[in-house]
C-alpha positions in Angstrom: -104.8 29.8 47.9 -103.4 32.8 45.9 -105.3 33.8 42.8 -103.8 34.1 39.3 -101.1 36.7 38.8 -102.1 40.0 37.2 -100.3 41.5 34.3 -98.4 43.9 36.6 -97.4 41.1 39.0 -95.9 39.2 36.1 -94.0 42.2 34.9 -92.7 43.0 38.4 -91.7 39.4 39.0 -90.0 38.5 35.7 -89.1 41.7 33.9 -88.4 44.4 36.4 -84.6 44.4 36.8 -82.0 47.0 37.7 -81.2 49.4 34.8 -77.9 51.1 35.7 -77.6 52.6 32.2 -81.0 54.4 32.4 -82.2 57.4 34.5 -85.6 55.6 34.9 -86.4 52.1 33.9 -89.7 50.1 33.9 -92.6 51.2 36.1 -93.6 54.6 34.6 -95.3 55.8 31.4 -91.9 56.2 29.8 -88.3 55.2 30.5 -85.7 58.0 30.6 -82.2 57.5 29.1 -79.3 59.9 28.5 -77.3 59.1 25.5 -73.5 59.4 25.8 -72.5 62.9 24.7 -71.5 63.2 21.1 -73.1 59.8 20.1 -75.9 59.1 17.7 -78.7 56.7 18.7 -79.2 53.6 16.5 -82.8 52.2 16.8 -84.2 48.9 15.5 -87.3 46.8 16.1 -88.0 43.1 15.2 -91.1 41.0 15.7 -91.1 37.2 16.3 -94.5 35.5 15.6 -95.4 32.0 16.6 -95.8 29.8 13.5 -93.8 32.2 11.4 -90.5 32.8 13.1 -90.6 29.9 15.6 -92.6 26.8 16.5 -95.3 27.3 19.2 -93.6 24.6 21.3 -90.1 26.1 21.1 -88.1 26.0 24.3 -89.0 29.3 26.0 -85.5 29.9 27.4 -83.9 29.7 24.0 -86.7 31.8 22.6 -86.1 34.5 25.2 -82.4 34.6 24.1 -83.3 34.8 20.4 -86.0 37.4 20.8 -83.4 39.9 22.0 -80.5 38.6 20.0 -82.0 39.3 16.6 -82.3 42.9 17.6 -78.8 43.1 19.1 -77.6 41.7 15.7 -79.1 44.7 13.9 -77.1 47.0 16.1 -74.0 45.0 15.5 -74.5 45.3 11.7 -74.5 49.1 12.2 -71.3 49.0 14.2 -73.3 50.3 17.2 -72.9 49.5 20.9 -76.1 48.0 22.4 -77.5 50.0 25.3 -81.2 49.7 25.9 -84.2 47.6 24.8 -88.0 47.5 25.3 -90.1 44.3 25.0 -93.7 44.1 24.0 -95.4 40.7 24.0 -98.8 39.1 23.4 -99.2 35.8 25.4 -102.1 33.4 25.0 -102.0 32.7 28.8 -100.2 33.7 32.0 -98.2 30.5 32.1 -95.7 31.4 34.8 -93.3 28.5 34.2 -93.1 29.5 30.5 -92.7 33.2 31.4 -90.0 32.4 33.9 -88.0 30.4 31.4 -88.4 33.0 28.7 -87.2 35.8 31.0 -84.1 33.8 32.0 -83.1 33.5 28.3 -84.0 37.1 27.6 -82.0 38.5 30.5 -79.1 36.2 29.8 -78.8 37.7 26.3 -79.2 41.2 27.8 -76.4 40.5 30.3 -74.1 39.1 27.6 -74.3 42.2 25.5 -74.7 45.0 28.1 -78.4 45.8 27.4 -80.7 47.4 30.0 -84.3 46.4 29.6 -86.1 49.7 30.2 -89.8 49.0 29.6 -92.4 47.3 27.4 -95.9 46.1 27.4 -97.9 42.8 27.6 -101.3 41.7 26.6 -103.3 38.5 26.0 -103.3 37.2 22.4 -101.6 34.9 19.9 -97.9 34.5 20.9 -96.1 37.5 19.4 -92.9 39.1 20.7 -91.5 42.5 19.6 -88.4 44.2 20.8 -87.2 47.7 20.2 -83.5 48.1 20.8 -81.3 51.2 21.0 -77.6 51.5 20.6 -74.9 54.2 20.2 -72.5 55.0 17.4 -70.3 58.0 16.7 -71.8 60.4 14.1 -70.9 59.5 10.6 -69.4 56.1 11.6 -72.4 53.8 11.3 -71.9 50.9 8.8 -74.8 51.9 6.6 -76.0 49.7 3.7 -75.4 52.6 1.2 -71.8 53.0 2.1 -70.2 50.3 -0.1 -67.8 51.3 -2.9 -66.8 49.8 -6.2 -64.0 47.3 -5.8 -64.9 46.5 -2.2 -64.4 42.9 -1.1 -67.4 41.1 0.4 -66.8 39.2 3.7 -69.1 37.0 5.8 -68.6 35.9 9.4 -69.0 32.5 10.9 -70.6 29.6 9.0 -73.8 30.7 7.3 -76.3 28.0 6.7 -76.2 26.1 10.0 -79.4 27.7 11.3 -81.3 26.7 8.2 -80.1 23.2 8.5 -81.3 23.1 12.1 -84.7 24.4 11.0 -85.0 21.7 8.3 -84.1 19.1 10.9 -86.9 20.3 13.2 -89.3 20.4 10.3 -88.6 16.7 9.7 -87.1 17.2 6.2 -83.4 16.5 7.2 -81.9 14.1 9.6 -78.8 15.7 11.0 -76.0 13.4 12.4 -76.1 13.4 16.3 -72.5 12.0 16.4 -69.3 13.8 15.5 -68.6 13.8 11.7 -65.1 14.3 10.2 -63.5 15.4 13.5 -66.2 18.1 14.0 -68.5 18.6 16.9 -72.0 16.9 16.4 -73.6 18.7 13.5 -77.1 18.4 15.0 -76.0 20.3 18.1 -74.2 23.0 16.1 -77.2 23.6 13.8 -79.8 23.7 16.5 -77.6 26.1 18.6 -77.2 28.4 15.6 -81.0 28.4 15.1 -82.1 28.8 18.7 -79.3 30.8 20.3 -77.8 33.0 17.5 -74.7 34.9 18.6 -74.9 38.6 17.6 -71.5 39.7 16.2 -71.3 42.8 18.3 -67.5 42.7 18.9 -67.0 42.3 15.1 -69.3 45.2 14.2 -67.7 47.5 16.8 -64.2 46.6 15.6 -65.1 47.2 11.9 -66.6 50.6 12.8 -64.0 51.7 15.3 -61.0 50.7 13.1 -62.6 52.0 9.9 -62.2 48.6 8.2 -65.6 48.3 6.5 -67.8 50.6 4.4 -71.1 48.8 4.8 -72.6 45.8 6.6 -75.8 43.9 7.1 -76.8 40.8 9.2 -78.0 37.6 7.6 -81.6 37.2 8.6 -83.4 36.3 5.3 -80.6 34.7 3.4 -77.1 35.6 2.4 -78.0 36.5 -1.3 -81.2 38.3 -0.4 -79.6 40.4 2.4 -76.5 41.1 0.3 -78.9 42.5 -2.4 -79.9 45.2 0.1 -76.3 46.5 0.2 -75.9 46.3 -3.6 -79.2 48.1 -4.2 -78.7 50.8 -1.6 -75.1 51.4 -2.7 -75.9 51.4 -6.4 -73.6 48.5 -7.1 -73.4 45.0 -8.5 -72.4 42.2 -6.2 -70.6 39.0 -7.2 -70.5 35.9 -4.9 -68.4 32.8 -5.5 -70.0 30.0 -3.5 -66.8 27.9 -3.6 -65.1 30.6 -1.4 -67.7 30.3 1.4 -66.8 28.3 4.5 -66.7 24.5 3.9 -70.0 22.8 3.7 -70.9 20.6 6.7 -69.9 16.9 6.3 -72.9 14.6 6.5 -75.3 16.8 4.5 -76.0 16.6 0.8 -74.0 19.3 -1.0 -77.0 20.8 -2.8 -79.0 21.1 0.5 -76.1 22.6 2.4 -75.3 25.1 -0.4 -78.9 26.2 -0.5 -78.9 26.7 3.2 -75.7 28.8 2.9 -76.9 31.0 0.2 -80.6 31.4 0.9 -81.4 29.9 4.3 -81.1 32.9 6.6 -81.6 33.1 10.4 -77.9 33.0 11.0 -77.4 36.6 12.1 -73.8 36.5 10.8 -72.5 39.7 9.3 -71.9 40.4 5.6 -69.7 43.4 5.2 -68.0 45.4 2.4 -64.4 46.4 2.9 -61.6 47.8 0.7 -59.0 45.3 -0.6 -56.3 47.2 1.4 -58.0 46.0 4.6 -57.6 42.2 3.9 -54.7 41.6 6.3 -56.2 43.7 9.0 -59.5 41.8 8.7 -57.8 38.4 8.7 -56.0 39.5 11.9 -59.3 40.7 13.4 -60.8 37.3 12.7 -58.0 35.6 14.5 -58.2 37.9 17.5 -62.0 37.3 17.8 -61.6 33.5 17.1 -64.3 34.1 14.5 -63.9 32.8 10.9 -64.1 35.8 8.4 -64.3 34.7 4.8 -63.9 36.8 1.7 -66.5 35.5 -0.7 -67.2 38.1 -3.3 -66.7 41.6 -4.7 -68.7 44.7 -5.5 -68.5 46.6 -8.8 -70.1 49.5 -10.6 -73.1 48.6 -12.8 -72.1 47.7 -16.3 -73.8 44.8 -18.0 -76.1 44.2 -15.0 -78.2 46.8 -13.2 -77.5 48.2 -9.7 -78.7 45.9 -7.0 -77.9 42.7 -9.0 -76.3 39.8 -7.1 -74.4 37.5 -9.4 -73.5 34.0 -8.3 -70.6 32.5 -10.3 -68.6 29.3 -10.2 -64.8 29.2 -10.1 -64.7 29.4 -13.9 -66.8 32.6 -13.9 -70.0 30.9 -15.2 -73.4 31.4 -13.6 -73.9 29.1 -10.6 -77.5 27.8 -10.4 -79.5 28.8 -7.4 -83.0 27.6 -6.7 -83.9 30.5 -4.4 -82.2 33.6 -2.9 -83.9 34.0 0.5 -87.0 34.4 2.5 -89.8 36.8 1.9 -92.8 36.9 4.3 -95.3 37.9 1.7 -94.2 35.4 -1.0 -95.2 32.3 1.0 
């Protein structure tokens, strides 16, 4: 009877795949890659920890997808084309069924976005997954957080808030309808899919960058208001958001809960971007071409009565809109 698989057996069996975009992939001390001539490298890393970012009993195939997707989303927010990634993981046990399912989801995401997995590391320990992803962007064209300008419109993709509603459902604090509501697909399915299999907006980020439509962008990981604050602060501006202009709230969920999920829930990995008013028609056309809702929900202005970095939330009459929270902070919980 064969003995338990070694670390190297597991890597070879589940994570060693062809890497056509690399000179040398997994199996040596380092991978070797050659960037496209004339391109800058964009690099990002994200860690997912059991009990903090996901439940320990999360479906491993969905977790594999999400582990890579959250990093690909960072590249999308920079207007970069994803190219390569490395995976480091601590696993409590060499559970081959779990590893096989995780790798299916991980490589499904890699294939969907053209990413070569070029290396990594594994060890025994509490379940912890960390990806470093690399992409390419033309010099001077990245959608940096400090690039927004006074007068820019603020846009958001998709329907922010669905992922947080899915999380609340799994936590037992919200019972989402399992049947269609108001001619929409089942809300429970949509929210759980948004949470477990986020869709990085790579095509959107590339189009905004290549067509020069946006000045700055960020992906929504910790909450729309909190993440928007990073653009406002780095650009030295004040942001105003009108919640009534955000995508319609899901039917079947209390308005206060849905609005909080929209504004502060996070985990959506939609893009918020700043663009000049002159680009409105082009952005609307881009949304139609991508079959992706793009919603203008706010504006940026130079600091006046409020300091740079402030995010104002106003109702349709221009009065302060009450918000209980603005996003997630790992060290405030």
